[in-house]
C-alpha positions in Angstrom: 111.8 71.3 140.8 109.8 68.8 142.8 112.6 68.6 145.3 112.8 72.4 145.5 109.0 72.5 146.4 109.2 69.8 149.0 112.2 71.5 150.7 110.4 74.8 150.6 107.3 73.2 152.2 109.4 71.3 154.9 111.2 74.6 155.8 108.3 76.8 155.5 110.1 79.1 152.9 107.3 80.7 151.3 108.0 83.9 149.5 105.5 86.3 147.5 108.2 86.6 144.8 110.3 83.6 144.3 113.1 84.0 141.7 113.4 80.4 141.0 109.8 80.0 140.3 110.0 83.3 138.2 112.7 81.6 136.0 110.8 78.2 136.0 107.5 79.6 134.6 109.3 82.0 132.2 111.1 79.1 130.6 107.8 77.0 130.6 106.0 79.6 128.7 109.0 80.0 126.2 109.1 76.3 125.5 105.5 76.4 125.0 105.6 79.2 122.2 108.9 77.4 120.7 106.6 74.2 120.4 103.9 76.1 118.5 106.3 76.2 115.3 105.0 77.6 111.9 106.2 79.8 109.3 104.7 82.6 111.2 107.5 82.3 113.9 111.2 83.5 113.6 113.9 83.1 116.1 116.1 86.1 116.6 119.4 85.8 118.6 120.9 89.1 119.7 122.6 90.8 122.7 120.7 92.2 125.5 121.6 95.5 127.1 124.2 94.0 129.5 125.9 92.2 126.4 124.6 88.8 127.2 123.0 86.5 124.7 119.4 87.0 124.1 116.9 84.6 122.1 113.4 85.9 121.1 110.6 84.4 119.4 108.9 86.8 117.1 105.5 86.0 115.7 104.8 87.7 112.4 101.2 86.6 112.0 98.7 85.6 114.7 95.8 85.2 112.3 96.1 81.2 112.7 95.5 81.8 116.4 93.0 84.3 116.4 91.2 82.5 113.6 90.8 79.3 115.9 88.9 81.6 118.3 87.0 83.0 115.5 85.9 79.4 114.1 84.8 78.6 117.6 82.1 81.3 117.5 78.6 81.4 115.8 79.5 85.1 114.7 82.0 87.9 115.4 81.8 91.5 114.6 84.8 93.6 114.3 84.1 97.5 114.0 86.6 100.3 114.2 86.9 103.8 112.5 90.2 102.5 110.9 89.4 98.9 109.9 90.5 99.7 106.3 91.5 98.2 103.8 89.4 95.4 104.8 91.6 92.7 103.3 94.5 93.6 105.4 92.4 93.2 108.6 90.5 90.3 107.4 94.0 88.3 106.6 95.9 89.2 109.7 92.7 88.8 112.2 92.1 85.4 110.8 88.7 86.0 109.5 87.5 83.4 107.0 87.0 85.2 103.6 84.0 82.9 102.7 82.3 83.6 105.9 83.0 87.4 106.2 80.7 90.3 105.2 82.2 93.8 104.9 80.3 97.0 105.5 81.8 100.5 104.8 79.9 103.3 106.6 80.9 107.0 105.7 81.6 109.6 108.4 78.4 110.9 109.9 79.7 114.5 110.1 78.7 117.0 107.6 81.3 117.2 104.9 81.2 120.9 104.7 82.6 120.9 108.2 85.8 119.7 107.0 88.5 121.1 104.6 91.1 118.6 103.5 94.2 119.6 101.7 97.5 118.2 100.2 100.7 119.8 99.8 102.6 118.0 97.2 105.8 120.1 96.6 107.6 118.9 99.6 109.6 115.5 99.6 109.5 113.9 103.1 111.2 110.7 102.4 114.2 109.7 104.5 116.7 110.6 102.0 115.3 113.8 101.0 113.5 115.3 104.0 116.6 117.2 105.2 116.7 119.4 102.1 113.0 120.0 102.6 113.1 121.1 106.3 113.0 124.8 105.5 110.2 124.4 103.1 108.1 122.4 105.4 108.7 124.8 108.2 107.6 127.7 105.9 104.4 125.9 105.0 103.4 125.3 108.6 103.8 129.1 109.3 101.8 129.9 106.2 99.0 127.5 106.8 98.5 127.9 110.6 95.4 130.0 111.0 96.3 132.8 113.4 93.1 132.3 115.5 93.2 128.6 116.4 95.2 125.8 117.7 97.1 123.7 115.2 98.1 120.1 115.9 101.4 119.4 113.6 102.5 115.8 113.5 105.9 114.2 112.5 107.1 110.6 112.0 109.8 111.0 114.7 111.4 113.3 117.3 114.3 114.0 115.0 112.1 115.3 112.2 110.0 117.4 114.6 113.1 119.1 116.0 114.7 119.9 112.8 111.5 121.5 111.5 110.9 123.3 115.0 114.4 124.9 114.8 113.6 126.3 111.3 110.1 127.5 112.0 109.5 131.1 111.1 107.8 133.6 113.5 104.1 132.8 113.9 101.5 134.4 116.1 101.2 131.3 118.1 102.8 129.9 121.2 104.8 126.8 119.9 104.9 123.7 122.1 107.1 120.9 120.9 106.5 117.6 122.3 109.6 115.8 123.9 110.1 112.1 124.6 108.8 110.7 127.9 106.1 113.3 128.3 104.0 112.4 131.7 100.4 112.1 132.2 100.7 115.5 134.2 102.6 117.2 131.3 99.9 116.2 128.9 97.3 117.7 131.1 99.3 121.0 131.3 99.6 121.0 127.5 95.8 120.5 127.1 95.1 123.2 129.6 97.2 125.7 127.6 95.4 124.7 124.3 92.2 125.6 126.3 93.1 129.0 127.3 91.9 130.9 124.3 95.1 131.8 122.8 96.6 130.4 119.4 99.1 127.6 119.7 101.1 125.3 117.6 101.7 121.7 119.0 104.3 119.9 117.4 104.1 116.3 118.1 104.8 112.8 116.9 102.5 110.3 115.0 101.5 107.6 117.2 102.2 109.4 120.3 100.0 110.7 123.3 98.9 113.8 121.5 97.8 111.9 118.2 96.1 108.9 119.5 93.8 108.4 122.7 93.2 111.9 123.4 90.3 114.4 122.8 90.3 118.1 121.9 86.8 119.0 122.9 85.0 121.9 121.5 87.1 124.4 119.7 90.3 123.4 121.1 91.6 122.3 117.9 91.0 123.8 114.4 93.6 122.4 112.2 95.8 119.1 112.0 98.8 119.1 109.8 100.4 115.7 109.1 103.8 116.0 107.8 104.8 112.7 106.0 102.9 109.4 105.7 104.7 108.1 108.7 105.8 104.6 107.7 107.3 102.5 110.3 111.0 102.7 110.9 113.3 100.3 108.7 114.4 97.6 110.8 115.1 93.7 111.0 111.6 93.0 112.4 109.6 95.3 109.8 111.7 93.7 106.9 111.0 90.2 108.5 107.4 91.0 108.3 107.5 92.4 104.8 109.2 89.2 103.7 106.6 87.1 105.2 103.5 89.0 104.1 104.9 89.1 100.5 105.3 85.4 100.5 102.0 84.5 101.9 99.8 87.5 101.1 101.5 89.0 98.1 101.6 92.4 99.7 104.9 92.8 101.4 105.6 96.5 101.3 101.7 97.4 101.7 101.1 95.2 104.9 104.5 96.1 106.6 104.8 99.6 105.9 101.9 101.6 104.0 98.9 100.3 105.9 100.3 100.9 109.4 101.7 104.3 108.3 98.6 105.6 106.6 96.5 104.1 109.6 98.4 106.5 111.8 97.6 109.5 109.7 93.8 108.7 109.5 93.8 108.1 113.4 95.6 111.4 114.1 93.3 113.4 111.7 90.4 111.9 113.5 91.4 114.0 116.6 90.0 117.1 114.8 86.2 116.4 114.2 84.5 114.6 117.2 81.0 115.7 117.0 78.6 117.1 114.2 79.4 120.6 115.3 83.1 120.6 115.0 84.8 122.2 112.0 88.3 122.2 111.0 91.1 121.7 108.5 93.2 118.7 107.8 96.5 119.0 105.8 98.6 116.1 104.5 102.1 117.4 103.6 104.3 115.3 101.3 104.2 114.3 97.6 103.7 110.6 98.5 100.3 111.4 99.8 99.3 112.1 96.1 100.8 108.8 94.9 97.8 106.4 94.0 99.4 103.6 96.1 99.4 105.9 99.2 96.1 107.8 98.6 94.1 104.8 98.1 94.5 104.3 101.9 93.1 107.8 102.8 89.4 108.0 103.5 87.1 108.0 100.5 85.4 111.2 101.8 88.5 112.9 101.6 89.8 112.1 98.1 86.5 111.0 96.3 88.8 108.6 94.2 90.9 111.6 93.0 93.8 112.7 95.3 94.8 115.7 93.1 91.4 117.2 94.3 93.1 117.9 97.5 95.7 120.2 95.8 94.7 123.9 95.9 96.1 126.6 93.8 96.1 128.8 96.9 96.0 126.7 100.0 96.4 129.6 102.3 93.5 131.3 100.9 91.3 128.2 100.9 91.9 128.0 104.7 91.2 131.5 105.4 88.0 131.4 103.3 86.9 128.2 105.2 87.4 129.9 108.6 85.6 133.0 107.5 82.6 131.0 106.6 82.8 129.6 110.1 82.7 133.0 111.6 
């Protein structure tokens, strides 16, 4: 490389983007990561899109490196609306358990402004969801309040499209998110939601309509989350699961449950953004009533008893809730 630099200087061959330098610095960074070592790292050999060999360094746990930064600080404060369960974030962010104090602060919004229901008679697991598409579509049509906008969220586009194709007639304009929505298209959808007519917006968990967007005022009256939205099964996720089981004894919980239920809570948080907002949250799928899953829902939703979210007549409960608003 020294000869190359000297040659460039001698011939004044200066370029804004030098492909040789790009390769050099890429290899240097890759070598530095390889030199870190440790059980956190896995080397994955595969093929790239062109069929050529590909080697990737996958870090399963950055807590060692984040912890070094924290240890060099006199104090650190981590704050978020979705920072639970505390042990998960404490472990994976590298906080020293002996130095860490935890504080849970309940929602500041009036509890009477929120109605949370669970629909437990549908199975949204990967193996059984296809047999439940019609029932899910029927429930959405029945629960969607005729005078407001309803955000309905699914774990994947395939799931969304299957239910969309089976949705019975509703007194709403139905909008289905598609992959690759641009910022302009997102603004157009939000403009539609604000035109005063009722809509059902069908979108994906973790997408642009579920996170990082506000629905001000009365733009949104309901959020229906279909399925806990666990991450997709793949090699990387299974590598995380194996590592978390070996080092934290929470393989499935840390790799699948917490990320999935965090998405659910984040999506439901789109509904109430001020003390005057009112709305209904519906979680759909029998796994939400499983204690292993329900313990990851906010305490102010379940009050320790997920069965309290099951109503004998959920349609009537929703109508009565909005009648009180009017």
